N, C-alpha and C positions, 0 to 999 in steps of 0.2 A: 504493500500500500504506500503511495506517495504521501509526502507531508501535506499536500493540498487536498487529499481525499478526505471524505467525511469519516471521523473517528467512530468507533463503536458506541453503542448507546451509553450515555452517562449513567453513573450510579446516583440515584436520587438522594441518598443519604447514607451515612455510615451505618445506620441501623440495618441496612440490607445485609451487612456482614457482621452485625452485632458489635460494631465498634471494636473489633478485635484485630490487632495487627498480626497476631500469630495464627493466621488462617491456614488451612491445609494447603500443601504445596500445589495441589491440582486445582485449587480455586482460582478463578480469574484475578481476584484481588491480590493473589500472592505475587503478582508481577508489578504491583503498583509503586512501592516505595523504593528509595535508594537501597540497594543491596538486599532487598527482601529475600531474593533467592539467587543472588549473584548474576542476574540477567539484566540487560538494559531495557528501558522503555522505548517502544517504537510506536508508530502510528497504528499498529495492529492491536494495541492495548486499549483497555477501557479507560474512559475519563475518570480522573480522581476527584471526588468531592473536596471542596475547599478545606473543610475541617480535617479531613484525612491527610491532605497535602501538608497542612500546617503541622500535623503530628509527625509526618515523615521528616520535616525540617527540624523539629525539636529533637527527634531521636538522633538524627545525623549530627546535630550540634553537640548532643550529649556524648557521642562517640569521639568527636574531635576533642572535647574538653578532657575526656579520660585518656586521650592519647592512644586510642584503639581503633583507628580508621579501618574500614573494610573495603572501600572502593578500590577495585583493581580492574584494569581494562586489558582485553586481549584482542587478537586479530578477528576472532569470531564475532565479538561484540561490535567491533567497528564495521565489519561486513554487514551485520544485521541492521545497524543504524543507517548505513549507506543505502541498503536495499529497500528497507521498509519505511524510511523517513522518520521524522521526529514527532513526538507527542509529549512534551514536557508537562509534568504535573503542576509546576509553578513557574511564574515569571518573577525575577528579582531585579529591582532597580537599586543598585548599590554604588558605593564610592569607588573611584579608581585607585584609591590608596593601596600601595603594594602590600600593606600589612593585612589586607582584608580579602584574601582570595576566596570567593564565595563557594566554589565547588569544594574547597578544602574545609572551610568553616562548617559546611553542612554535610560533609563526607558523601558526596553524590557521585553517581556514575554519569558519563556522557549520556545525554538524552533525558535526564531528570529535570534540569532547570534551564530556563531561557534567561540568560544573564545580560543585563544592560548596566553599563558602568560609566560614570564620569565624575569629575571632581565635585564632591558635595552632594552626590545622589539627588540631583535636582533636574527639573525640566527647564530651568532658566537657560536660554540660549540653545536649547536642544528640543524645543517643543515638538516639531514635526518628527524628528528622529525617535524620541522617546514615546510619544503618544502613538505614532504610527506603528512602532515596533510592538507595543503592548496590544494594540488593536489586532495586529497580525497574530500574536501569540494566543490571545483569548478567542479569536475568531477562527482563523484557519487551523491553528494547532490544537485548539480545544482545552488549553490550560484554564483552570477555574480559580486559581489563587494568584494574586499579585502581592508581593511583599516589597515595600519600600524600606530599605535598610540603611540607617545611619550608623555611625560608630563614634566612640569616644575619641577625644584628641584629634578631631577632624581638622586638618589644616585649612581646607577651603572655608569652612564655617568660621573658624578662628580668624581667618583673614578678613572675612566679611564683617565680623564683629569688631575687629580692630579698626577697619576702615571707617566704620560708623562712629564708634566711641571716641576715637582720637580725631575725628573730623577731618580725615585726610582723603576723602573722596575727590576725584579729579574735578576741578572747577572749570577747566578749559577744554572739556570734551574727553572722551575715552581715547586713550592712546595705544591700547593693546587689547587683544582678545581676553587676556587674563584679567585686566582691569575691568573689562566689561562684564565678565563673569562675576567678579566680586561685587561690582556696583549693583548688579541686578539682584544679588543675594542679600544685600544689606537690609531690606525690609524684614528678613527673617530675624536678624539681630535686633532690629527695632522692636519687634513683637516681644522679644525675650529680655529686654533691657532691665537690668537689676543694678545693684550698687557696685559690684566689682566685675572687672573684665572676665575673670575665670568663670564666675557664676553666670554671666551673660552668655558666654560661649557654650557652656555646658547645657544651659536651657535652650539656646538657639539650635543646638543639634537635634533636640526633640521637636522643637517647633518646626524645623526644616523638614523633618519626615512628614508631618501632617500637612505642611505647606505644599509639598510635592503631591501627596495624595489628593488634596483639595484641587490642585491644578488639573490633575487627570480627570477628576469627576466634573469639573467645571467645563472643560473644553473638549471632551470626547463623548459624543452622543452614543456611539456603540458601547463604550465602557459603562456609561450611566445606565443604559438599557439592560445590560447583562447583570449589573449589580442590583438593579431594581427587581429583576426577575428572579434573583437568587441563583443565577448561573455562575456568577463570579463574586469573589470577595476581595477587597483590597485592605491589607493590613500593614501596620507599621512596626518597625523593630529597631533596636539599638544593639550593635555588636560591641562588647566591652573588651578592649584590647588587652587589659591586664589579666582577665580571667578566661577569655575565649568564649564566654557565654553570650548567647543572643537573648536579649530581653524582648519578648513579644508584647507589643503595646495595643494590639487590636485595631479596630476600624477608627476612622476619623470622627471626632465629635460632631463635625459639620456635615456628615454624610447625608442625613435626611434632608437638610436644607439644600445641599448642592445637587441632589437628584432632580430638583426642579429647574435646574439651569437650562437655558435655551441655546447656549453656545454649541456649535457643532464642529469647530475647527480652531486650532491654536492661532493666536494673533499673528505670529511671524509667517504663517502660511497663507495669509490673506493678502490680496493686492494692496490693501491699505496699510497693513502692519508689517508686511514682509520686508526683510533686509535685502538691499540690492547691492551692497558693497562690503568689503572687508573692513578691518580696523587699521587705523594709522600706526605710526611707529611705536614702537613700543616704549666607769666607776660609778656610777650613778651620777647623773649630772645635775644640771641646774633645775631640772623638772622632776627629780626623783628617780629617774632612770636615764639611760644614755639616749640622746637624740643627736641629730646633725648640728644642733646648737652648741654641743660640747666640743672641746678641742680634741685633736687626734691623740690616740693612745699608742705608745710604743709596744713593740712585740714583747719586751720583758715585762712591762706593766700588765699587758693582757695575760701573759703566762702566769704571773703572780696572782691575778684575779681568779684564774681557773684553778690554781692550786689551793688558794684559800677557800674558794667556794666548794671544791670537792672535799676538803677536810671538814668543813661544817656539815656537809651531807653525810660523810662517813661516821662522824661522831653523833649524828642525830640532833644537831642544833642548827637547822637551816635558818637563814636570815630573810631570804626573799619571800615576799607575800604577793598576793594577787594585785595586779596593777589597778589602781583606782581610776575613776572617770577622768580626772585631770591628767593623770599619767598617759592614759590612752589618747586623750586629746592632744597632748604634747607630741606623741609619736606621729600622729596624723599631720599636725601643723608643721612640725620641724623636720620630719623625715627621719630615717634610720641612719645610724653610724655604729654598727656592731664592732666591738673591739676584736672579735675572733670569728673566723669561719671554721666550722667543724664538719668534717665528712665522717660520719659514723654509721654504725649498723642499724638496720630497721628493727632489730630485735626489741620486743616490747619490754624487756627487762632492763633496757639501757636508755631511759628517757634523758636525753642529753641536758636539757635545761635544768632538770631536777638534779642530775648527777653533779652539776657544777653550781647548783644553787643560784641560778641566774634569773634576772628579770627580763621581761620583754624589752627588746632593743639591744641586749648584750651580745647575743650569739646569732650568727647566720648559719643555719643548720641544714645540711644535706645528709640524707640517709637512704641507704638501700641495703639489701641483703648482702652482707660480706664487706661493707664499707669499701667498695671497689669501683674502679672506672670501667671494668669489663662490662660490655653491653650498656654502658651509660656514659660513653666518652663525651659526647656533645653536651649532655646535660651537666655532668659534673665539672668538666673543664671550663665550659662557658660560664657556669654559675660562679665558680671560684674566681675567674677572671673579672667578672662583674663586681664581686664583693671586694676584691683587692684593688681593682682599678677604680670603679665608680664610687664605691662606698668608703674606700680608704682604709680597710682593715689591714693591720700590719702582721697578723698571725693567722696561719692556717694549721689546724690540728687534724691529722688523720688518726682516728681512734678505733682500734679493734677491741675485742673483748673476749674473755675466756669462755670456753664451752660454746663457741659460735656454731650454730647449726649449719650455716652456709659453708663454713670452712670444713666442718666434719663431713658434709655431703660431698664437697669437692675432693677431699682426701680419699673418700671411699670410691668416687668415680675414677680418680687417678689410679688407685691400686687395682681396681677391676680392669681398667684398660691395659695394665701391664700384662695381665694374663690372657685376656680375650681380644686384644687389639683395640684400635681407636674406637671410641664410642660416638655414634652420630646422635645429634640432638633431635628428639621427637617432640619437645615442648620448650617453652621459654625457660622454664626452670632448669631443664637439662642443659640448655645452652649456657645458662649462667654458671652452673657447676663445672661444665667443661672449661669455660673461660677461666675459672678460679683454680683449676687443677694444676696450672703452671706453678702456682705458689706451693702446692703440695710436692711437686717434683723437685723444686728448688730446696724445700725443707728437707726432703729425704737425702738429697745430694749433700747437704751440710751436716746432717746428723748421722747418716749411715743407717745401718740396721737398728731398728728400735721398735717399741710397742706402738700400736696405732694411736693410743691416747697421747703419747709423747710427740708423735709426728703431728697430730692435730694442734697441740699446744704451740709447737714451734712454727707451724704453718701460719697461725694467727699473727705471730711476730713478723714473719717473712712477708705476709700479705700487706701489712702496714707499710713496709719499706717499698714494696712493689708499687703500691698506689701512689706514694710520694714520688718515686722515680718516674712513674708514668706522667704525672703532672709536670715535672721538670723537663721531661723529654719532649712532650707534645704541645707544651704551651710556651710560646715565645714571650708573651706578656708577663707570665708568672716568673719565668726564668730571668727576665730583665729586672723585675722588681727585687728578686732575691740577690742578683748580682750587684745592684745599686745599694743594697742594705735597707731597702724600704719594705721588705717582707721576709718573714721567717716561716718555713714550712717544717713542722715537727710531727713526730709520731707519739702515740701513746696506747696503752692497753688498760681497759677498765676490768678490774677483777670483780666478778660477780660475788665471790665469796666474802670479800671484805668491804666492797663499796668504794675502794680506793683506785685512783688512776695512777698507773705507772707511766711517768713521763720519760720518753726514750730519746728525745733530742732530734737532731738532724739525721737525714739518711747518710749512711757511710759513702754513698756514691754522689753526694751533692756537688762537691767541688768539680768532679769530672763532668757531670751533666750541665752545670751552670756555665762551664767554659765553652760549651758547644754553641755554635752560631746556627747550626742547621736545625730546622724544625720539620721532621717527617710528619706525614699525614697520619692521624690516628686510624687504626685499622678499619673501623666501621664508619667513620665520618666521610672519608674520601673528600669530595670537593663540594660538599653541601653545607657550609655554615650559614648562619643567619647574617644578612647584611644590615648594618645600621649606619648612621652618620659617622660613626667612628672609623669606618672603612674608607671614607672618601670616595670621590668619583672614579669610575672605571672607564678606560679608553674604549672607543667603539669596537675596535677589532677584537679585543679580548672579550668584550660583552657578547659579540656575535659568535665567537667560538664557544662560549659557555652555553648559549642558546642552542647552537647546533649539536653540541655534545648531549645536552638535555633531551633534545628531540630524538637523538639516536637511541638513548636509553629507553625512552618511551616507546619508540617504534619496535625495539627489540624485546619489550616486555620486562625490562630490568630497571624500573625506576628506583631512585634513591631518596626522593623527597618524602615528607611525611614525618610522623612521630614528633610533632612540634610540642615542645615542653612548655610548662608554665614559665620557666625562667627565660626561654627564648621570647615568648610573648611579652614578658615584662621588659626585656631589653628593647624590643621594638617600640613598646609604648613609651618608655622613658627616654631612649636615645634618639628616636625618630628614624625616618626611612631614608635610604640612599639607593634607590633602585638602579640596577645595572642597565635596564632598558625600559622604554615606554612602548607599549604595544597597542595599536588600534586594530581591533579585530571584530569579527561578527558576533552578534548575540546568540547565534545558533547554539542550542544546548549540546550539540554533538561536538563542539569545538571548544572545550574548556582550556583556555590558554595556559594557565599555570600547570595543568596536567600535561598538555601537549609538549611543553618545554621542560617538564620535570623540575620545577623551580620551588623554592621555599618562600614563605611569606617574607616580604621585604625585597625580593629579587626584581619583580617586574611591576610597573605602574600600568594598569590595564584600563583601557577605554573600549567599550563594546556597544555596538548598536546594530540593527538589522542592516546588513550590507557593508559593514566596515567603511562607512562613508562620512564625508564632511557635509554632504547635502543635508540641508535643514538642521545642521548641528554645528555650524561654523563656530559660534561663540563657545559652545561647550567643549568641542574637540580641540580647537585651537587654544582656547584659554587653559584647558587642562594640560595640554602639551607644553605651553609656554611656562606654566607653573612647574612642570617636571624638569624641563631643560634649564629654566631660569633659577627657580628657588632650590630645586633638589640637585641641580648640576648633573643631570643624566646626559650621557653623550651619544646614546643610540636610540633611534625611533624605528620601530618595525610596523609597517602596515601589512596586515595579514588577511588575505581572502581565503576561501576554502572551496573545494569542489562541491557540486550539487547545492549551491547556495540558494535557499528559497527566495530571498529578496531579489537576487539577480534573475532567477527564473521568472519571478513575477514581473520584474521590469522588462524582461525580454518579451514576455507575453503581451504586456502593454504596448511595446513597440510594434509587434506584429499586428495587433488589433488596429493601431493607428495607421499602420502601413496599408491596411485593407480598408481604411476609411471609417473605422469604428473607434473614434476617439472617446475614451471613457470620461464620465463626469467626475470631477474632483469634489467629493462630498465628505471625505474623511481624511484624517491625517495620513493613513496608510495609502490612500489613492495618490495623494500629493507626493509621498515618498517614492512610490513606484514610478510615477510619471517623471520625476526628476532623474531617477536612475535610468530611465528608458533611453535617455540621450546617449548613455554609454553603450547600451545595447545596439542603438542605431549605428554608432561608430564601429562596433564590432561587426555588424552586418555589412557595412561598407567595405571594411578591410577583407572580409572573407568572400564577398561577392553575393549577389542577390539570390543565388541558388542555394546558399547555405541553409541548413535546417535550423529550426528554433533551438534544438539542443546544442548544435555546434556553435551558434551565436552566443548562447548563454555561457558555454564553457569558455569561449574567448573573452567574453565580457568580464568574467571574474578577474582575469589578468589585467585588462584595461582599467577596471575599476580600482585596482590596487594603485596603479600609477596615477590615476586621476586624483585619488585622495592625497597622494604624495605631492602632486603638482599644486593642489589647492593650498596645502600647508606652505609651500614655497612662495606661492603667489600672494597670499593674504596675511601671512604672519612675518612682519619685518624682523622680529626677534629670532624666529627659527631660521629665516633666510640668512641673517647676518652670522649666526653661529655656524651654519653649514658652510657659508662662504669663507669663514675664518678657519675652517677645519676642526672646529670644536665639537660639532655634532654631525653624525651621519644618519641619513634616512634610507632604509632599505625596504624592499617589498618581498613578499613571500606568499605562497599558496599552500595551505594544509590539505593533504589528501585524506578525505574521510575514511577511505577504504584501507589504505596502507598505514596510516598514522604518520607518514613522513611529511616534512615541510620542505618544499622546493623554494630555495632562496633565489630571488630574482635580481638582487643588487639594487643600485640606485635608479632613479627615473631617467629614461632617455632624454627627457626635457630639462634635466637639472641645470646643465651649463647655460642653456639659453635663458632660463628663468633667473639664474644668478646674475647674468650679464645685464638683464633688463633693469634690475635695481629699483623697481617700483612696486608698491603694494597693489597697484591696479594693472599690473602687467598681464597681458594675455598673449598666448602664442598664436 
């Protein structure tokens, strides 16, 4: 079934399946949600009621928060999507911020969600593109849920807020697309105005979500009709960067009022309101516990606090009490400044804050079974780099403990492997024990023949040193801090029998490891760290190579992305984004860009609309890209089309109808979008010859549309054009093949040199 065919009969309510998501595998509804049975949604599936689509999104977000994503794509799925067409259960209008990859946040498969993205998740400057795309998704594709998703720390909304509060909106006309985007969003900040900038911006993020929903209801007759009939629901939500959780806010409070609107097309798509041109040039501290308001504490001072606290615990005379209201408020107001980071075991008998009689704010605690970096490299190393670098802690303590179950299991695994050969992991636990068994082997080498209990006891000690050595070997930032005397990494063992900690000091191999300048890649991390502003800008050629390598992994079914930890999300939220590339792609749910390029949150700044076009989205696309290359200093822009594009097919059909004298009336935003794209189909037809079939024209038009979007960026954005001319930014095109999963990179536009020579925002070839 093609994506333009009528989907199967909609399910009238979740009651038809008893509101149970664990339906039998042979029930039609078993195919409805993300990963319900490991298969993708296509146009052959039943329509999903809004309440069930919302439930699927909630469940997917839950898996993302827990760090247990299930979405995996293979060649069979891609073939099915290409053959049968798409039928997404939800359309999501989200922000282009690279920290908010929607398919990752909701753990969805290609085909599940129809994604639209721009800076600020708004219809401002993108009325035709966004409204038309959503009319297409709810009409042609049969989606019954639209989610408008904002996020905390949104740079676009913060920019709009600052522009209003500080009174710096342009008085002499708009000079760039980005300024136009922020200017038109300033009413959102006005609606949310409070006493302080931070409070205004936080409130404005919520106001902006409903502002966008209200715009859709006001200016789209098809969406109003579907909402009024109960066929479609439009909900709002906020993605919290710090926790990874999506807060679902429900429908707009103004929905009933706006359903009476008589508007049928967005202002910019009318003759009166349409834009006809581009834009012009462009120890317990002062508050009873430690906070960032207190001065730094040396490693020796921190170590003494740990020793004193552990002694109080061991003799049964703890000092620390529950933090009072004022103390908690101080931690929120002034932020944290822990004196020590501790990597300890998750064993419930070793509660670290209790063992060291510490107050909230004293310790930055990391715990897992076996106090190891094995199978937790990115999480542990990155978290400790954050604590020592960002928070200024001068001491890291790696703490093992006696009678450690993880070490005992690893020792048993090692001894069994000596007799029966290497053991293959059949579960995550077995993988962890195999990873720890190297410590058991080293312990046996050092002790020689001994009793198993002796081996386990020594292995606990060896494992502490191995974890410290791992940190020094694989983390250049930690190594540099140790070398400069700004950080101490020491080991210890907590004795369950006495309650006392044995402080072991530095690793015997520290001097050797600190002297090394080489930083090998951690075994499991390979090339997928989280990018933040600390990484700085990336040159376009290197960024392009990373995208090509990521697409190769995706194509081969060997992705490395995923498993985003809370510490990674925290770093992105606190340090900000520095995407290696900006990608303008299609909203088609079969082409999830972060998945296609196997990227991590923070890697790519994504803009998506139906047809990956600037048509009817000039301000949004150009403004968003100017924000990315200007404010975020991104050096590479990719415009990515894809095979079997529904928007291009629709535009081609519009062209052939007009060619035969059947010029369709423009009564909806979707009609206007397809009509504007039909000019590209007409050009494709001219290049192929008048005997070319509609399918041949549509295929060629996908390529032409990629270069058309690139050319519009060069024509109408002086900022982008100047950066390309100076060699600071490169714009490349590409086409994603839905069937193979491969991206064909097309290079720069054939018209680039001519457009750069023109030197005018109004230049036309």
